[in-house]
Structures are given as C-alpha cells and as structure tokens.
C-alpha positions in Angstrom: 0.0 0.0 0.0 2.0 3.0 -1.2 1.4 6.6 -0.2 -2.1 7.6 -1.3 -3.3 10.9 -2.6 -6.8 11.8 -1.4 -7.7 13.7 -4.7 -11.0 12.6 -6.2 -11.7 11.5 -9.7 -12.9 15.0 -10.7 -9.8 16.5 -9.2 -7.8 14.2 -11.5 -9.8 15.2 -14.5 -9.2 18.9 -13.7 -5.6 18.7 -12.8 -4.2 15.8 -14.8 -6.3 14.8 -17.8 -7.7 18.1 -19.0 -4.3 19.8 -19.3 -3.0 16.7 -21.1 -6.1 16.7 -23.5 -5.7 20.4 -24.3 -2.0 20.1 -24.9 -2.5 17.2 -27.3 -5.3 19.1 -29.2 -3.1 22.2 -29.4 -0.1 20.2 -30.7 -2.4 18.5 -33.3 -3.8 21.9 -34.4 -0.3 23.3 -34.8 0.9 20.3 -36.8 -2.3 20.4 -39.0 -1.8 24.0 -39.9 1.8 23.5 -40.8 1.0 20.3 -42.8 -2.1 21.5 -44.7 -1.1 25.2 -44.9 -2.9 27.9 -43.0 -4.4 29.6 -46.1 -4.5 29.2 -49.8 -5.2 32.2 -52.0 -5.8 32.7 -55.7 -3.3 35.4 -56.7 -3.0 37.1 -60.1 -0.7 35.2 -62.5 1.8 38.1 -62.7 2.6 37.8 -58.9 6.1 36.7 -58.1 7.0 34.2 -55.4 7.7 37.0 -53.0 4.3 38.6 -53.8 2.5 35.3 -53.1 4.3 34.9 -49.7 3.6 38.4 -48.7 -0.1 38.2 -49.7 -0.5 34.8 -47.9 1.0 36.2 -44.7 -1.1 39.3 -44.8 -4.3 37.3 -45.4 -3.6 34.8 -42.6 -2.5 37.2 -39.9 -5.3 39.7 -40.5 -7.5 39.3 -37.4 -10.5 41.5 -38.3 -13.3 39.9 -40.3 -15.8 42.1 -42.0 -19.2 40.6 -42.6 -22.0 42.3 -44.6 -25.3 41.2 -46.0 -24.6 42.5 -49.4 -20.9 41.9 -49.8 -18.7 38.8 -49.7 -16.9 38.0 -46.5 -13.7 40.1 -46.4 -10.7 40.1 -44.2 -8.7 43.4 -43.7 -5.6 44.2 -41.8 -7.1 47.5 -40.8 -10.8 48.4 -40.7 -12.0 51.9 -39.9 -15.7 51.0 -39.9 -16.3 48.7 -36.9 -20.0 48.2 -37.5 -19.7 44.7 -38.9 -16.3 43.7 -37.5 -15.7 40.4 -35.6 -12.4 39.0 -34.4 -11.1 35.8 -35.9 -9.8 33.0 -33.8 -8.3 30.3 -36.1 -4.8 31.8 -36.2 -4.3 31.3 -32.5 -6.0 28.0 -31.7 -2.8 26.1 -31.0 -1.5 28.8 -28.7 -4.8 29.2 -26.9 -5.0 25.4 -26.2 -1.5 25.2 -25.0 -1.9 28.2 -22.7 -5.2 26.8 -21.4 -3.3 23.5 -20.6 -0.7 25.5 -18.6 -3.3 27.6 -16.6 -5.5 24.5 -15.9 -2.4 22.9 -14.4 -1.7 25.6 -11.8 -4.4 24.6 -9.2 -3.0 21.0 -9.4 0.5 22.2 -8.6 -0.9 24.2 -5.7 -2.8 21.1 -4.5 0.4 19.0 -4.5 2.3 21.5 -2.5 -0.4 21.8 0.1 -0.9 18.1 0.3 2.8 17.7 1.0 2.6 20.2 3.8 -0.8 19.4 5.3 -1.6 15.9 4.3 -1.3 12.6 6.2 1.6 10.5 5.0 1.9 6.8 5.9 3.7 4.4 3.6 3.7 0.7 4.5 5.2 -2.5 3.0 3.4 -5.6 3.9 2.2 -9.0 2.8 -1.4 -10.1 2.4 -1.7 -12.2 5.6 -4.2 -11.3 8.3 -1.5 -11.1 10.9 0.5 -8.6 8.9 -2.7 -6.6 8.2 -3.5 -6.4 11.9 0.0 -5.1 12.7 -0.2 -2.5 10.0 -3.5 -1.2 11.5 -2.0 -0.9 15.0 1.1 0.9 13.6 -1.2 3.3 11.6 -3.2 4.0 14.7 -0.1 5.0 16.7 1.0 7.3 13.8 -2.5 8.9 13.6 -2.5 9.3 17.4 0.7 11.3 17.2 -0.7 13.3 14.1 -3.8 14.2 16.2 -1.6 15.6 19.0 0.4 17.7 16.6 -2.7 18.9 14.7 -3.0 22.7 14.9 -6.3 23.6 13.2 -9.6 21.7 13.6 -12.5 24.1 12.8 -15.9 22.5 13.2 -14.2 19.1 13.1 -13.2 19.8 9.5 -9.5 20.3 9.7 -6.9 22.4 7.9 -6.3 19.9 5.1 -10.0 19.5 4.3 -10.4 23.3 4.2 -7.5 23.5 1.8 -9.0 20.7 -0.3 -12.3 22.7 -0.6 -10.3 25.8 -1.6 -8.6 23.9 -4.4 -11.9 22.6 -5.7 -13.1 26.2 -5.8 -10.0 27.1 -7.8 -10.8 24.3 -10.2 -14.3 25.7 -10.7 -13.2 29.3 -11.2 -10.5 28.2 -13.6 -12.7 26.1 -15.8 -15.6 28.6 -15.7 -13.2 31.4 -16.8 -11.9 29.5 -19.7 -15.5 28.7 -20.8 -16.6 32.3 -20.4 -13.7 33.6 -22.5 -14.2 31.0 -25.4 -17.9 31.2 -25.8 -18.2 34.8 -27.1 -15.6 34.0 -29.8 -17.3 30.8 -31.0 -21.0 31.7 -31.0 -23.0 33.9 -33.4 -24.4 37.2 -32.2 -28.0 35.9 -32.2 -27.1 32.8 -30.2 -27.1 32.4 -26.4 -24.1 30.1 -26.5 -22.0 28.1 -28.8 -23.6 24.9 -27.6 -27.1 26.1 -28.4 -25.8 27.0 -31.9 -24.5 23.5 -32.5 -27.6 21.9 -31.1 -29.8 24.1 -33.3 -27.9 22.9 -36.4 -28.3 19.3 -35.2 -32.1 19.7 -34.9 -32.2 21.1 -38.4 -30.4 18.0 -39.6 -27.6 20.1 -40.9 -24.4 18.1 -41.1 -22.3 21.3 -41.4 -22.6 22.3 -37.8 -20.2 25.3 -38.1 -21.0 26.7 -41.5 -22.1 30.1 -40.1 -19.4 30.5 -37.4 -17.7 33.8 -37.9 -14.6 32.7 -35.9 -13.8 29.9 -38.4 -14.6 31.0 -42.0 -14.2 28.5 -44.8 -13.7 31.0 -47.6 -12.7 34.7 -47.4 -12.1 37.6 -49.7 -8.8 39.2 -48.5 -8.1 42.8 -49.3 -4.7 44.3 -48.7 -2.4 47.1 -50.1 1.1 46.9 -51.6 3.0 50.1 -51.2 5.7 51.4 -53.5 7.6 54.7 -53.5 5.1 56.4 -55.8 1.9 54.3 -55.8 -0.4 52.2 -53.6 -1.8 49.1 -55.3 -4.8 47.5 -53.7 -5.5 43.8 -54.3 -8.5 41.6 -53.4 -7.9 37.9 -53.6 -10.1 34.9 -52.9 -8.7 32.5 -50.2 -9.7 29.3 -48.5 -8.8 28.1 -45.1 -8.5 24.3 -45.4 -7.8 23.4 -41.8 -10.6 25.6 -40.3 -13.2 22.8 -40.3 -10.9 20.7 -38.1 -10.2 23.6 -35.8 -13.9 24.1 -35.3 -14.4 20.5 -34.4 -11.5 20.8 -32.0 -13.0 23.8 -30.3 -16.4 22.1 -30.2 -14.8 19.2 -28.2 -13.1 21.7 -25.9 -16.4 23.6 -25.3 -18.4 20.6 -24.5 -15.6 19.2 -22.3 -15.5 22.4 -20.3 -19.3 22.2 -19.8 -19.0 18.7 -18.5 -16.1 19.7 -16.3 -18.0 22.6 -14.8 -20.9 20.4 -13.9 -18.7 17.6 -12.5 -16.7 20.1 -10.4 -19.8 21.6 -8.9 -21.2 18.2 -8.0 -17.9 17.0 -6.5 -17.5 20.2 -4.6 -21.0 20.0 -3.1 -20.5 16.4 -2.1 -17.1 17.2 -0.4 -18.6 20.3 1.3 -21.6 18.6 2.8 -19.6 15.5 3.7 -17.3 17.8 5.7 -19.8 20.0 7.5 -22.3 17.2 8.4 -21.1 15.2 11.4 -23.5 12.3 10.7 -21.3 10.9 7.9 -18.2 10.7 10.2 -20.3 8.9 12.9 -21.7 6.4 10.4 -18.2 5.6 9.1 -16.8 5.0 12.6 -19.7 2.8 13.6 -19.4 0.7 10.5 -15.7 0.1 11.1 -15.4 -0.4 14.9 -14.6 -4.0 15.9 -16.8 -4.2 19.0 -15.7 -7.8 19.8 -12.1 -6.7 20.1 -12.8 -4.0 22.7 -13.4 -6.4 25.6 -14.1 -4.4 28.7 -14.2 -1.2 26.8 -17.6 -2.1 25.3 -19.4 -0.1 27.9 -17.8 3.1 26.5 -19.7 2.5 23.1 -22.4 5.1 23.7 -23.8 7.4 21.0 -22.3 10.4 22.7 -18.9 8.9 23.0 -18.9 7.7 19.4 -20.0 11.2 18.2 -17.3 12.9 20.3 -14.7 10.4 19.0 -15.7 10.8 15.4 -15.8 14.6 15.3 -13.6 15.9 18.1 -11.0 13.2 18.1 -10.6 12.1 14.5 -12.2 14.9 12.4 -12.7 15.0 8.7 -9.0 14.9 7.8 -8.4 11.5 9.3 -11.8 10.2 8.1 -11.1 11.1 4.5 -7.6 9.5 4.7 -9.1 6.3 6.1 -11.8 6.3 3.4 -9.1 6.4 0.7 -7.2 3.5 2.3 -10.5 1.6 2.4 -11.1 2.3 -1.3 -7.8 0.5 -2.0 -9.2 -2.7 -0.7 -7.7 -2.4 2.7 -10.9 -2.5 4.8 -9.3 -4.7 7.5 -6.5 -2.1 8.0 -9.1 0.6 8.5 -11.2 -1.4 11.0 -8.1 -2.3 13.0 -6.9 1.3 13.0 -10.2 2.8 14.2 -10.6 0.1 16.9 -7.0 0.7 18.1 -7.6 4.5 18.1 -10.7 4.0 20.2 -8.7 1.8 22.6 -6.0 4.5 22.9 -8.6 7.2 23.4 -10.6 5.4 26.2 -8.1 3.1 28.0 -5.5 5.8 28.6 -2.6 3.4 27.9 -0.1 3.9 25.1 1.9 1.1 23.9 5.6 1.5 24.5 6.8 -0.2 21.3 5.2 -1.3 18.1 6.1 -4.6 16.3 7.2 -4.1 12.8 7.8 -0.4 12.8 11.3 0.5 11.7 11.0 4.2 12.0 9.0 6.1 14.7 5.9 7.8 13.4 6.3 11.5 13.0 4.1 14.2 11.4 4.8 15.0 7.8 7.2 12.1 7.4 7.0 8.6 6.0 6.6 5.5 8.2 7.8 2.2 6.7 6.3 -1.0 8.0 7.9 -4.3 7.1 6.7 -7.8 7.4 6.8 -8.6 11.2 8.5 -11.7 12.4 7.1 -11.5 15.9 3.6 -12.8 16.6 0.7 -10.3 16.7 -0.3 -8.5 19.8 -2.1 -10.4 22.5 -1.7 -13.8 20.8 -3.3 -16.7 22.8 -4.8 -14.1 25.1 -1.4 -13.6 27.0 0.8 -10.6 27.3 3.8 -10.8 25.0 7.1 -10.2 26.9 9.3 -7.4 25.5 12.4 -8.6 23.6 14.7 -6.9 26.2 13.2 -8.7 29.1 15.7 -11.0 30.8 14.6 -13.6 33.3 18.0 -13.9 34.8 18.3 -10.3 35.9 17.4 -9.3 39.4 14.8 -6.8 38.2 11.8 -7.1 35.9 10.9 -4.7 33.2 7.2 -3.7 33.1 5.0 -5.7 30.7 3.1 -4.2 27.8 0.8 -1.4 28.8 -2.0 -2.8 26.6 -4.7 -4.8 28.3 -5.0 -8.4 27.1 -7.4 -9.2 24.3 -7.8 -12.0 21.8 -6.5 -11.6 18.3 -9.0 -12.6 15.6 -7.0 -13.0 12.4 
C-alpha cells in the first residue's frame, strides 16, 4: 500500500487529464496548420513568389473579419468602420489550447504543494496475511494518534487539510468557468445564447455542417490588402480558402463541451465534499461501521452514542476520516477497521503502547513510516501478554510488561 493521494476522480480530471487533453489538441492543431497550410489564395498570374508569400502572410495574420449582408466576407488588416467587424480565432487556436493547458495545471501544482505540507503520509510495506494486516492497523493507529496531537487547526471538526481541499476545488471551478466564459463569445454567433445552443440548433435542423455560419472559423474569405511602393499604392482583393478551419472548429467544439462537462462535475464534486465535511453524521456512520466491538473487551461499555460522536468529530475529524476512506477504497478495509478500533482503545483506555512490532522508524508528522513484514507474533496472541524482547529472566529486576490490556486476536 504506497502513499495515497486523497484527490477525487474529478480532481484528477481537472488537474491531470484536462491539461493533457488540451496540450494534445493544441499540438495537433499546430501540426495540422503546418502540414495542410494555413491559407491558400488565388493570386494574379503576374505575382512573383515574394508577392505570393507576402499576400499569404497578410491574409492569414489579419484578425478582423468584415461581414456584410450585401458583400462577400472580407478580411482586412485595418478596418475603420467597426460596425460589422468580428475577431477571428483560427490563427491562435494552437497557442490558446497550450496556454489553457498551462493555466489549468496551476491549481493542481498548488494542490500537490499543500498536500505535501498538510496531508497525512503513511507508507507501508506488507504482505497479504491477516497477521500482517492487523500489525499495520496498529502501527497506523499510533501514527495517527501522534498526528492528532500535533494537529493545529480543527475548525468544526473539518481540519486544515479539508479546508485546503475545498479551496482547491473552488479554484478548479473558477479556472474552468473562466476558460469557458472567454471562449464562448468568440465561438458563437451574435444571435445565439451560447456556442452549444448554436451546435444543437444545427443538429435539430439535420444540418451536417454544424459550423457553417461560425464567424470565428470561416471557410472562404475575400482578402483585401495594399502593396505600397515609393510612388503608388496598389490594392488587391484575392479569394482565399482556409483548409484546416473545419478541423479547428471541431477541436474547439470538443473543448467547449468538455469544459461544460467539467464545470458540472466540479460543482457536484465540490458540493459532495462540502456537505460531507460539515455534516457530522457521515463521520459517525463511518466510525460505527468500522469499529470491531468484539475486540474492545471491557471497553464495550464506552460505546455510547455520545462517545462515538465525540470520538468521530472531536478526536478524529474530517482529515483522518477522508484519509481512512481512501485506504478503504484501495481494498484495505481490514486495516481501516483495526486502525479505528485501536484509536478507540488508545482514546478510552489511557494506555499507550511502549513499542510497536514491525515499525522500523518512529511515526512523525509530515514524514513517512515504513512498516515491514513482522517476524514477531501479533499483539495479544493466545490471550497472553507478550514479553518485551529486552526482558531478561536472569536479571534481578523485571521490566514492566506491555501497557495494553490483554485481548484476543482474531486474524
């Protein structure tokens, strides 16, 4: 069981897979424009090679698109009349996608830094036998007991790490919503509420060309530009096609719908995490379902509703509950039950074990505890106290036995 990260599936979509998706799409858009050519224009036959290169560059880099009802679609480098002017987007799609990938990664980097400082770190190495599992649970309980003593913030039983986790989820939501809000005005028509409604409207009309009216990705343009000489100014208007624009539109459609899905998933995940943190009943239910009552022996009389609620919320808190849930999700339910039972025993018996079998480094906050396969038998085997390894029968004095009360081990 290696060190676990408590990030949810939606956190992984926001911080890992979405930046990777956007980077791949941006790289594909860049390669496609270079391979197919950004623009192809029909220049006069008397144009030299340098004239063709100049005209192609002017027509592709012009970012103002002039649309009129009575004239063909024109692209100008400079337009004085701004009445029917819209900004084009196709020139910068690769750059936009790569920049989005970078900005979407920032909350994830912040999350990793905060998780390293505020999170619970417990790394174990064990086999799959029951005895080893029980020893790991006891070792984890001792580590968490020390972590609880060193805990500094526990607001409403939530904890500093859970508050930080909620803050990062809020950053994910703001980040994705901002990207969506900036893209939508460029992609949609003026008479549409959103780019998605525009696409759905074309689908309802059984129109296979979903993006034929999109001003941001024109298929064919009339490019007008001037060539200056020392004495004259020659104006040219050439017809151009943009062969890769249909693919760019489909890429941006995928990006738009993915951002919509991500906003909805982030909101749902944030609400689940928030209500799970502020409502104490979920913590109480988790502790009740994982307490091994038969292992408590004479401590069973302490299992009252008030004590369980106090133990779940005041003693453990949301930080530890979330950590144990993620261990349980990794098919380590026995470890979780043994850990919670041992924490209950430590909390209500007042005794702390002097040494732990199988722990090679003492538990400490913010560190890593390695647990190896124990060669000694588990605690309380055969219902008898196990003597400490340093105990010597031949000496004139006796070392104190284990501080734990005797209890039966049920492997």
